[in-house]
MARMI-316862 format. One line per 4 residues: number of its first residue (from 0); their letters; for each residue x, y, z of C-alpha. Coordinates in Angstrom, 2 decimals, always signed. Example, Ala and Ser with C-alpha at 12.3 -4.5 7.8 and 13.67 -1.06 7.14 Angstrom:
BEGIN
0> AS> +12.30,-4.50,+7.80  +13.67,-1.06,+7.14
END
This chain:
BEGIN
0> MAQT> +37.13,-37.65,-81.14  +40.12,-35.98,-79.10  +40.27,-33.21,-82.35  +36.48,-32.80,-82.19
4> KEQN> +36.47,-32.43,-78.59  +39.03,-30.08,-78.80  +37.30,-27.99,-81.73  +34.45,-28.12,-79.84
8> HAPA> +36.12,-26.35,-77.05  +37.95,-23.70,-78.93  +36.97,-20.32,-78.26  +34.09,-18.89,-80.17
12> AANA> +35.83,-15.32,-80.80  +38.51,-17.10,-83.13  +37.95,-18.71,-86.64  +39.26,-21.37,-88.24
16> SGEK> +42.55,-19.27,-89.31  +42.93,-18.41,-85.87  +42.24,-14.75,-86.28  +39.97,-13.03,-83.75
20> RPRT> +36.37,-12.43,-84.73  +35.60,-8.83,-84.05  +33.20,-8.02,-81.50  +30.01,-6.89,-83.26
24> SRRP> +27.90,-5.80,-80.04  +28.67,-5.05,-76.21  +27.10,-7.28,-73.72  +23.99,-5.83,-72.32
28> HYTR> +24.45,-3.61,-69.35  +22.43,-4.32,-65.87  +22.03,-2.18,-63.41  +22.95,-3.30,-59.90
32> RPRR> +20.28,-3.12,-57.45  +21.29,-0.85,-54.29  +21.83,-2.26,-51.01  +18.87,-2.20,-48.60
36> PQQP> +20.06,+0.28,-45.79  +20.50,-1.81,-42.39  +18.40,-0.86,-39.65  +20.46,+0.03,-36.77
40> KEAA> +19.87,-2.85,-34.15  +17.33,-1.94,-31.41  +18.76,-1.58,-28.24  +17.48,-3.99,-25.45
44> TPIH> +15.26,-2.49,-22.66  +17.33,-1.95,-19.40  +16.62,-2.39,-16.01  +18.10,-0.25,-13.37
48> IYPL> +18.78,-2.06,-9.83  +19.62,+0.51,-6.98  +21.02,-1.15,-3.74  +20.51,+1.11,-0.81
52> GGLG> +21.74,-1.02,+1.97  +22.85,-4.53,+2.64  +25.93,-4.28,+0.53  +29.28,-4.46,+2.65
56> EVGK> +27.24,-5.28,+5.67  +25.02,-7.38,+7.21  +21.57,-5.98,+7.75  +19.76,-2.57,+6.51
60> NMTV> +18.52,-4.51,+3.45  +16.77,-2.17,+0.74  +16.74,-2.51,-3.29  +14.82,-0.35,-5.63
64> YECC> +14.21,-1.99,-9.14  +13.42,+0.81,-12.03  +12.34,-0.38,-15.62  +10.29,+1.71,-18.12
68> GDMI> +9.73,+4.75,-15.71  +8.42,+2.35,-12.95  +9.86,+1.40,-9.90  +9.32,-1.04,-6.81
72> IVDC> +11.21,-1.52,-3.52  +12.49,-4.95,-2.13  +12.63,-4.99,+1.73  +13.09,-2.17,+3.83
76> GLVF> +15.09,-3.08,+7.01  +17.70,-1.53,+9.65  +21.12,-2.37,+10.98  +21.75,-2.23,+14.85
80> PDND> +24.91,+0.41,+15.85  +28.61,-0.64,+16.02  +30.19,-0.05,+19.30  +31.49,+3.31,+18.37
84> MFGV> +28.27,+4.81,+17.94  +27.81,+6.14,+21.06  +24.15,+6.61,+22.04  +22.70,+5.38,+18.43
88> DMVI> +19.58,+3.11,+18.92  +19.45,+1.70,+14.97  +20.88,+2.66,+11.67  +18.41,+2.99,+8.59
92> PDFT> +18.69,+3.70,+4.95  +18.92,+6.90,+3.44  +15.74,+7.51,+1.98  +16.55,+10.35,-0.41
96> FVVQ> +16.45,+8.68,-3.36  +13.07,+7.26,-2.56  +11.51,+10.18,-1.61  +12.74,+11.87,-4.90
100> NKDK> +10.98,+9.18,-6.87  +7.98,+8.76,-4.73  +5.57,+9.12,-7.79  +7.14,+6.14,-9.76
104> IKGL> +7.11,+3.74,-6.94  +4.24,+0.93,-7.00  +4.94,-0.45,-4.26  +7.02,-2.33,-1.23
108> LITH> +7.63,-5.91,-1.20  +8.97,-7.71,+1.83  +10.73,-11.06,+1.59  +10.05,-11.86,+5.08
112> GHED> +9.80,-10.42,+8.88  +13.13,-10.21,+10.28  +14.23,-6.43,+11.75  +17.06,-6.67,+8.91
116> HIGS> +14.22,-6.60,+6.30  +11.31,-4.83,+7.93  +12.78,-2.47,+10.96  +12.67,+0.77,+8.63
120> IPYL> +9.54,+0.69,+7.47  +8.03,+2.72,+9.89  +10.42,+5.64,+9.06  +10.03,+5.47,+5.40
124> LQKL> +6.07,+5.70,+5.76  +6.48,+8.64,+7.60  +7.90,+10.35,+4.43  +5.61,+8.74,+1.77
128> DLPI> +2.63,+6.29,+1.74  +3.30,+3.07,-0.05  +1.28,-0.32,-0.06  +3.37,-3.36,+1.60
132> YGTR> +3.01,-6.80,-0.10  +4.18,-9.48,+2.19  +3.05,-12.95,+3.22  +0.57,-13.34,+6.36
136> LTCG> +3.05,-13.70,+9.17  +5.24,-10.88,+7.51  +2.41,-8.32,+7.35  +1.52,-9.33,+10.85
140> LIRN> +4.97,-8.61,+12.20  +4.92,-5.12,+10.19  +1.44,-4.38,+11.61  +2.90,-4.82,+15.24
144> KLEE> +5.66,-2.40,+14.52  +3.56,+0.38,+12.82  +1.19,+0.32,+15.66  +3.75,+1.64,+17.71
148> FGLA> +4.11,+4.48,+15.32  +0.48,+5.11,+14.88  +0.87,+4.39,+11.10  -1.09,+0.81,+11.05
152> GKTK> -4.27,+2.28,+10.36  -2.95,+4.33,+7.42  -0.98,+1.87,+5.59  -2.32,-0.74,+2.73
156> FVEI> -1.55,-4.35,+3.26  -1.66,-6.60,+0.47  -1.08,-10.19,+1.73  +0.45,-12.27,-0.85
160> TPRQ> +1.12,-16.33,-1.17  +3.53,-18.34,-3.24  +2.86,-18.87,-6.89  +0.41,-15.85,-6.57
164> KLKL> +1.74,-13.40,-9.42  +1.06,-9.77,-8.93  +1.30,-6.71,-11.42  +2.96,-3.85,-10.39
168> GCFT> +3.35,-1.21,-13.00  +5.63,-3.21,-16.00  +6.53,-5.34,-13.18  +5.20,-8.92,-12.90
172> VEPI> +6.28,-10.19,-9.52  +5.86,-13.87,-8.52  +6.77,-14.82,-4.74  +8.77,-18.42,-4.42
176> HVNH> +8.56,-20.03,-1.09  +11.90,-20.61,+0.68  +13.23,-22.03,+4.10  +14.69,-19.43,+6.74
180> SIPD> +14.54,-19.26,+10.32  +11.07,-17.81,+10.17  +8.08,-18.89,+8.54  +6.26,-17.67,+5.36
184> AVAF> +9.54,-16.29,+4.00  +10.06,-15.79,-0.07  +11.97,-14.76,-3.00  +11.10,-12.88,-5.64
188> AIDS> +10.80,-13.44,-9.24  +10.71,-9.92,-10.95  +9.66,-10.01,-14.71  +9.92,-7.05,-16.78
192> PAGT> +10.67,-5.91,-20.40  +13.94,-6.32,-19.66  +13.93,-9.89,-18.39  +13.38,-11.79,-15.15
196> IIQT> +15.40,-10.94,-12.06  +15.24,-13.41,-8.97  +16.08,-11.86,-5.59  +16.45,-14.79,-3.03
200> GDFK> +15.91,-12.88,+0.43  +17.18,-14.53,+2.92  +17.08,-18.24,+2.29  +18.32,-21.95,+2.99
204> IDYT> +17.68,-25.06,+1.57  +16.18,-27.38,+4.19  +14.64,-31.09,+3.22  +13.14,-31.78,+6.54
208> PLAC> +11.69,-28.07,+7.68  +9.51,-28.18,+10.94  +6.76,-26.28,+8.60  +5.76,-25.10,+5.41
212> GPTD> +7.42,-27.42,+3.34  +10.94,-27.04,+1.65  +12.28,-24.41,-0.76  +10.56,-24.26,-4.11
216> LATL> +13.43,-25.63,-6.23  +10.76,-26.67,-8.90  +9.57,-23.13,-9.69  +13.34,-21.94,-9.41
220> SEYG> +14.35,-24.36,-12.21  +11.56,-23.50,-14.00  +12.60,-19.98,-14.24  +16.18,-21.16,-15.03
224> QKGV> +14.66,-22.84,-18.07  +12.79,-19.85,-19.38  +16.09,-17.67,-18.91  +17.01,-15.33,-15.88
228> LALL> +18.67,-12.27,-16.46  +19.97,-11.76,-13.09  +20.22,-13.42,-9.48  +20.82,-11.65,-6.78
232> SDST> +21.31,-14.20,-3.71  +22.15,-13.97,-0.11  +25.82,-14.41,+0.91  +25.66,-14.23,+4.47
236> NAER> +27.00,-17.69,+4.88  +29.14,-17.74,+1.74  +32.60,-18.62,+3.58  +31.02,-22.01,+5.06
240> PGFT> +31.65,-24.96,+2.89  +28.65,-27.87,+2.75  +25.22,-27.48,+3.80  +23.30,-25.46,+6.63
244> ATEQ> +22.05,-28.06,+9.38  +18.20,-28.53,+9.49  +16.27,-27.01,+12.02  +15.26,-30.95,+13.32
248> KVAD> +18.69,-30.83,+14.68  +17.96,-28.08,+17.14  +15.22,-29.92,+18.50  +17.25,-33.40,+19.29
252> GVRS> +20.03,-31.17,+20.96  +17.79,-28.77,+23.07  +15.55,-32.22,+23.92  +18.80,-33.63,+25.58
256> LFAR> +19.12,-30.52,+27.30  +15.55,-30.76,+29.10  +16.43,-34.47,+30.31  +20.01,-32.75,+31.71
260> AQNK> +17.90,-29.96,+33.49  +16.18,-32.37,+35.63  +14.78,-30.23,+38.62  +15.90,-26.62,+37.54
264> RIII> +14.51,-24.00,+36.04  +14.87,-23.48,+32.29  +15.31,-20.21,+30.72  +15.84,-20.10,+27.13
268> ATFA> +16.94,-17.15,+25.00  +16.32,-16.65,+21.49  +15.16,-14.44,+18.74  +11.42,-13.25,+19.14
272> SNIY> +10.89,-13.60,+15.67  +12.13,-17.13,+15.43  +8.45,-18.65,+15.53  +10.02,-22.30,+14.28
276> RVQQ> +12.37,-22.13,+17.58  +9.72,-21.11,+20.21  +7.17,-23.71,+18.70  +10.15,-26.26,+19.43
280> IIDL> +10.47,-25.23,+22.79  +7.17,-25.24,+23.47  +6.62,-28.70,+21.82  +9.46,-30.02,+24.17
284> AVED> +7.93,-28.39,+27.52  +4.96,-30.08,+27.00  +6.65,-33.37,+26.80  +8.67,-32.67,+29.87
288> GRKV> +5.48,-31.80,+31.81  +6.25,-28.16,+32.14  +4.59,-24.60,+31.92  +5.54,-22.05,+29.49
292> AFSG> +6.20,-17.94,+29.90  +7.32,-15.73,+27.77  +9.52,-12.46,+28.84  +10.63,-9.39,+26.57
296> RSMV> +7.94,-7.06,+25.19  +8.79,-8.10,+21.70  +8.81,-12.14,+22.42  +5.15,-11.23,+24.30
300> NNTA> +4.06,-9.24,+21.05  +5.24,-11.66,+18.45  +4.24,-15.12,+20.10  +0.90,-13.54,+20.72
304> MAQE> +0.44,-12.40,+16.63  +1.71,-16.01,+15.93  -1.10,-17.87,+17.73  -3.69,-15.37,+16.61
308> LGYM> -2.64,-16.07,+12.86  -2.27,-20.23,+13.39  +1.56,-20.06,+12.97  +2.00,-21.13,+16.78
312> HIPE> +0.31,-23.66,+18.62  +0.16,-23.95,+22.52  -1.92,-26.56,+24.19  -4.54,-25.21,+26.64
316> GTLI> -3.09,-24.77,+30.01  +0.41,-24.64,+29.13  +0.77,-20.85,+28.88  +1.50,-19.10,+32.25
320> SIDE> +2.19,-15.20,+32.69  +5.96,-14.29,+34.19  +3.97,-13.00,+37.08  +3.02,-16.72,+38.02
324> INQY> +6.37,-18.23,+37.54  +7.39,-18.10,+41.17  +4.07,-19.96,+41.92  +5.49,-23.22,+40.46
328> PPEQ> +8.40,-25.88,+41.22  +11.46,-24.99,+39.18  +11.17,-28.17,+37.21  +7.80,-27.15,+36.12
332> VVLV> +8.77,-24.14,+34.28  +10.17,-22.87,+31.15  +11.00,-19.35,+30.63  +11.49,-17.93,+26.86
336> TTGS> +13.08,-14.74,+26.83  +14.71,-11.91,+24.67  +18.40,-10.96,+24.96  +20.36,-13.95,+23.14
340> QGEP> +22.22,-10.82,+21.43  +22.94,-9.29,+24.71  +21.03,-6.13,+23.98  +21.61,-3.88,+27.04
344> LSAL> +17.90,-3.35,+28.15  +16.55,-7.02,+27.14  +14.95,-9.25,+29.72  +18.09,-11.59,+29.49
348> SRMA> +20.45,-8.62,+30.42  +18.26,-7.49,+33.26  +18.40,-11.06,+34.48  +22.11,-11.10,+34.42
352> SCSH> +22.50,-7.60,+36.01  +19.55,-8.51,+38.97  +17.47,-6.01,+37.86  +14.53,-7.80,+36.11
356> RQVR> +11.56,-7.43,+38.53  +10.13,-10.93,+37.91  +13.03,-13.02,+37.54  +15.87,-13.93,+40.02
360> VGPG> +18.37,-15.90,+38.77  +20.47,-18.35,+40.59  +21.92,-21.94,+41.13  +18.61,-23.40,+40.62
364> DFII> +18.38,-22.27,+37.02  +19.29,-23.91,+33.47  +19.70,-21.17,+30.92  +20.16,-21.94,+27.35
368> ISAK> +21.13,-19.09,+24.62  +19.46,-20.60,+21.55  +21.45,-18.10,+19.05  +24.57,-17.23,+17.56
372> PIPG> +25.94,-13.72,+18.42  +25.98,-11.38,+15.20  +29.49,-10.25,+14.01  +29.91,-6.99,+16.72
376> NEKS> +27.83,-8.37,+19.55  +30.23,-11.22,+20.89  +31.44,-8.96,+23.82  +27.94,-8.34,+25.30
380> VTKI> +26.91,-11.82,+24.61  +30.33,-13.02,+26.88  +29.29,-10.15,+29.52  +25.77,-11.58,+29.93
384> VNGL> +26.83,-15.00,+30.07  +29.59,-14.04,+32.92  +26.97,-12.40,+34.84  +24.79,-15.52,+34.87
388> LLLG> +27.36,-17.78,+35.68  +28.49,-15.79,+38.63  +25.05,-15.61,+39.95  +25.09,-19.68,+39.95
392> AEVI> +23.26,-20.63,+37.04  +24.27,-22.89,+34.57  +24.58,-21.48,+31.29  +24.73,-23.37,+27.43
396> YEGM> +25.50,-21.11,+24.76  +26.48,-21.33,+21.06  +29.22,-24.10,+20.47  +28.71,-26.01,+23.69
400> YDVH> +25.36,-28.28,+22.43  +23.25,-28.02,+19.36  +21.23,-25.19,+20.09  +21.12,-23.02,+17.12
404> VSGH> +21.66,-23.57,+13.20  +21.51,-20.85,+10.85  +19.00,-19.61,+8.57  +21.43,-19.05,+6.02
408> ACQE> +22.37,-21.15,+2.83  +26.03,-22.49,+3.06  +27.96,-22.90,-0.21  +26.67,-26.11,-1.59
412> EQKL> +23.23,-24.60,-1.29  +24.07,-21.33,-2.89  +25.76,-23.25,-5.89  +22.28,-25.45,-6.10
416> MLTL> +20.31,-21.95,-6.34  +23.05,-20.67,-9.16  +22.47,-23.83,-11.06  +18.68,-24.18,-10.97
420> TRPK> +18.55,-20.49,-12.03  +21.32,-20.34,-14.48  +21.50,-16.81,-14.64  +23.22,-14.44,-17.18
424> YFLP> +24.44,-12.05,-14.64  +24.97,-12.62,-11.00  +25.13,-9.95,-8.02  +25.93,-11.33,-4.61
428> VHGE> +23.93,-9.50,-1.76  +23.39,-9.33,+1.92  +26.68,-9.58,+3.37  +30.10,-7.86,+4.18
432> YKQL> +32.55,-7.55,+1.29  +34.26,-10.67,+1.99  +31.13,-12.66,+2.12  +30.31,-11.36,-1.10
436> KKHA> +33.66,-11.59,-2.55  +33.53,-15.63,-1.43  +30.03,-15.66,-3.05  +31.54,-14.14,-6.52
440> ITAA> +34.32,-16.84,-6.69  +31.71,-19.49,-5.94  +29.83,-18.28,-8.79  +32.93,-18.18,-11.25
444> SLGI> +33.74,-21.85,-10.38  +30.32,-22.81,-11.77  +31.04,-21.30,-14.97  +29.80,-17.79,-15.10
448> PTSN> +31.98,-15.40,-16.53  +33.60,-13.14,-14.19  +32.60,-10.06,-16.45  +28.83,-11.08,-15.67
452> ILIA> +29.57,-11.32,-12.05  +29.56,-7.90,-10.33  +30.21,-6.66,-6.42  +28.53,-3.74,-6.17
456> ENGS> +28.00,-0.96,-3.39  +25.16,+0.71,-1.75  +24.22,+3.55,-4.03  +25.36,+1.70,-7.14
460> NIIL> +23.28,+1.86,-10.39  +23.53,-0.98,-11.85  +22.21,-0.85,-15.46  +21.23,-4.70,-17.20
464> SQDE> +19.80,-5.42,-20.52  +19.90,-8.59,-22.34  +23.11,-6.76,-24.13  +25.25,-5.56,-21.23
468> MKLG> +26.00,-4.90,-17.53  +27.11,-1.43,-16.77  +27.53,+1.10,-13.80  +25.18,+4.39,-14.32
472> EPVT> +25.59,+7.55,-12.18  +25.45,+6.43,-8.49  +22.54,+7.49,-6.44  +22.36,+8.95,-2.41
476> AGAV> +22.63,+6.23,-0.36  +24.00,+5.64,+3.25  +23.21,+5.37,+6.81  +20.84,+7.45,+8.86
480> MVDG> +21.02,+7.26,+12.71  +18.34,+7.16,+14.93  +18.69,+8.05,+18.29  +15.36,+7.94,+20.38
484> LGVG> +13.00,+10.24,+18.37  +15.65,+11.89,+16.60  +16.00,+10.47,+13.28  +19.42,+12.01,+11.27
488> DVGN> +20.20,+14.43,+13.64  +23.17,+12.55,+14.87  +25.82,+12.85,+12.31  +29.50,+12.37,+11.97
492> VVLR> +30.28,+15.57,+14.00  +28.16,+14.59,+17.17  +29.31,+11.04,+17.16  +32.94,+12.32,+17.11
496> DRKH> +31.93,+14.70,+20.09  +30.40,+11.76,+21.70  +33.81,+9.85,+21.00  +35.79,+12.64,+22.28
500> LSED> +33.89,+12.91,+25.71  +33.78,+8.96,+26.10  +37.46,+8.85,+25.85  +38.65,+11.99,+27.53
504> GLVI> +36.14,+14.09,+29.14  +35.15,+17.44,+29.67  +36.17,+20.34,+31.03  +33.81,+23.51,+31.31
508> IVAT> +35.48,+27.07,+31.88  +32.64,+29.56,+33.27  +33.73,+33.32,+33.43  +31.39,+36.18,+33.99
512> VDSK> +33.42,+39.36,+31.80  +32.57,+43.04,+31.33  +31.22,+43.63,+27.88  +32.70,+46.94,+27.16
516> TGKV> +36.30,+46.22,+28.92  +36.85,+42.53,+28.60  +37.92,+42.26,+32.22  +37.06,+39.51,+34.24
520> LAGP> +34.26,+40.09,+36.97  +33.88,+37.16,+37.99  +35.41,+33.41,+38.12  +37.04,+32.08,+35.96
524> DLVS> +35.77,+28.56,+37.38  +36.68,+25.22,+36.06  +34.13,+22.39,+36.20  +35.36,+18.79,+35.32
528> RGFV> +33.25,+15.56,+34.16  +35.07,+12.28,+33.03  +38.43,+14.17,+33.08  +40.11,+13.89,+36.66
532> YVRE> +38.72,+13.59,+40.03  +39.14,+17.39,+41.31  +39.57,+16.66,+44.92  +42.54,+14.41,+44.14
536> NESL> +44.15,+16.77,+41.81  +43.47,+20.00,+43.26  +46.98,+21.39,+41.63  +46.26,+20.62,+38.24
540> MDGA> +42.94,+22.56,+38.70  +44.73,+25.22,+40.17  +47.14,+25.68,+37.47  +44.73,+25.26,+34.88
544> QSIV> +42.64,+28.35,+36.50  +45.62,+30.38,+36.75  +46.39,+29.91,+32.55  +42.71,+30.76,+32.22
548> ETAL> +43.36,+33.85,+33.87  +46.42,+34.58,+32.47  +44.95,+34.16,+28.74  +41.91,+36.11,+29.67
552> DRCV> +44.21,+39.23,+30.96  +46.00,+38.79,+27.77  +43.16,+39.70,+25.70  +42.30,+42.50,+27.81
556> DEHV> +45.82,+43.96,+27.32  +45.41,+42.99,+23.24  +42.05,+44.59,+23.10  +40.62,+41.40,+21.75
560> RDWN> +36.99,+42.14,+22.10  +35.50,+39.05,+19.62  +34.36,+37.01,+22.05  +34.86,+33.88,+19.63
564> SVKT> +38.47,+34.97,+19.53  +38.72,+35.28,+23.17  +37.42,+31.66,+23.36  +39.85,+30.28,+21.02
568> RVRE> +42.75,+31.47,+22.86  +41.29,+30.35,+26.05  +41.00,+26.92,+24.72  +44.21,+26.55,+23.37
572> ALSS> +45.97,+27.77,+26.19  +44.23,+25.55,+28.80  +44.27,+22.34,+25.90  +48.27,+22.79,+25.73
576> YIYR> +48.47,+23.11,+29.54  +46.60,+20.00,+30.47  +48.16,+17.77,+27.40  +51.88,+18.91,+29.04
580> RTKR> +50.54,+17.82,+32.58  +48.69,+14.57,+31.94  +48.99,+13.69,+28.02  +45.10,+13.76,+27.78
584> SPMI> +43.18,+15.90,+25.30  +39.54,+16.29,+27.31  +37.19,+18.47,+25.30  +37.05,+22.03,+26.52
588> LPIL> +34.15,+23.99,+26.80  +34.67,+28.13,+27.72  +31.63,+29.84,+28.37  +31.97,+33.84,+28.89
592> MEV> +28.66,+35.58,+30.08  +28.80,+39.43,+29.08  +27.33,+41.74,+31.84
END
């Protein structure tokens, strides 16, 4: 059997004698089918995100989205000026990029009605017409603002409600209800051919809100399960651990202060847009048997609009005008006013400086500042508190009692938002760089790769797709300063001059000269403003006059007839003299009149 098996397995090419069998024919040749050429992988559709404000700063929020040739804008806010922006009223985004692409823009979407999200809308609408999409209260606040500019009747408003999707070009946008310190705040789920992006707007997660219900976590989770390309999330409180306190906590704190006020008149300063807080104060005043009056134009306008739209309820007979407050005993009055941030022209500021026409603050007043100072406003608030205390009033301000809670999410709420939405890419927004950085660290701790996290800058061109995240060519972005009716006419040069004037003052030189010979016919006279008190520094001013005369005479001797050159020589000579004598460098302005 073994032998048979071996024979059966012998090579077929050999015969019994072991010789190789000659090959009689070749194996048939098969032509190999050529491989199909591989089709190049189709590139994923990109979406461009252009932040024009809100990064590296708190305020001035504005974001532009572009996909397949269509654009939408989310928010259009302002920021209040820094202390070194002398005379500037507000700062708005640079609209150059938006105006250049006005034919692509399908609409302006607004998350909520705070100034840092709606304050620049009138200035944008002066450049181009756009439909505005916002919730009912948000549209009401914007309409109030536009009426001051005469734009309300020309603007198309589209009221939106949470879970009601709207189509804008290639974008499908769904508003999602979130909690904030103002009613009717929403986040936006922005669906496009590139994927879904969620921009939270300002939010917190309050399980016991005063109205409108808690943040819609279920819808956020649904989007997370379907797949979110990117999350743009509020970073304001990224440095604060834990959860933001509920608004109910303020009600308990203010109720205890009402009891403490006893026979005193209560004056409460808060944000005019904080409808929740104002409603709480009204409810507590009714409990305590007090009348309520409003002071401050924005407070009066906002509360009237909120009542009209049904967001605020004031029992009949509770509301009185500010002119009537002195007709009631102090223990029967609550005055709700603006000025919680120390604004120089606000009602509370005028009370502190005794310049308010209807209200005189004194020992019979119990004043509550129900707001936290915005970074940069601390000195202004402290100045007002000191002024009120000097007048004998009792003042309660942030940190003394529970009179304010934030409207922004702390770290644990930010983690919940990230966990529910499960974004592929994460872009922290709305905050200074340190807050954006901390929010990025929080996202990385939840497992989002650091390569998928981007801390962008205003003007960045962020290109997102399912394949990658990258930066394109940046676009025009920046800060435009508004001073009175002037928009953008105050720039760095003007601010530098204002700073110079504020620090060292001004010296004006006036002289009349012969246009042919250059000889001085009258003067020179020196006028000082903000530099020295002339009557107490006559020797200094006499010396300065002699220096100017010498400089002018030298120009005559050297036949210098170019008046710009003459002015430069006079300015340099006088500047050198004044610095030697005073170690100051005032602005020197020569004025030469030719005859």
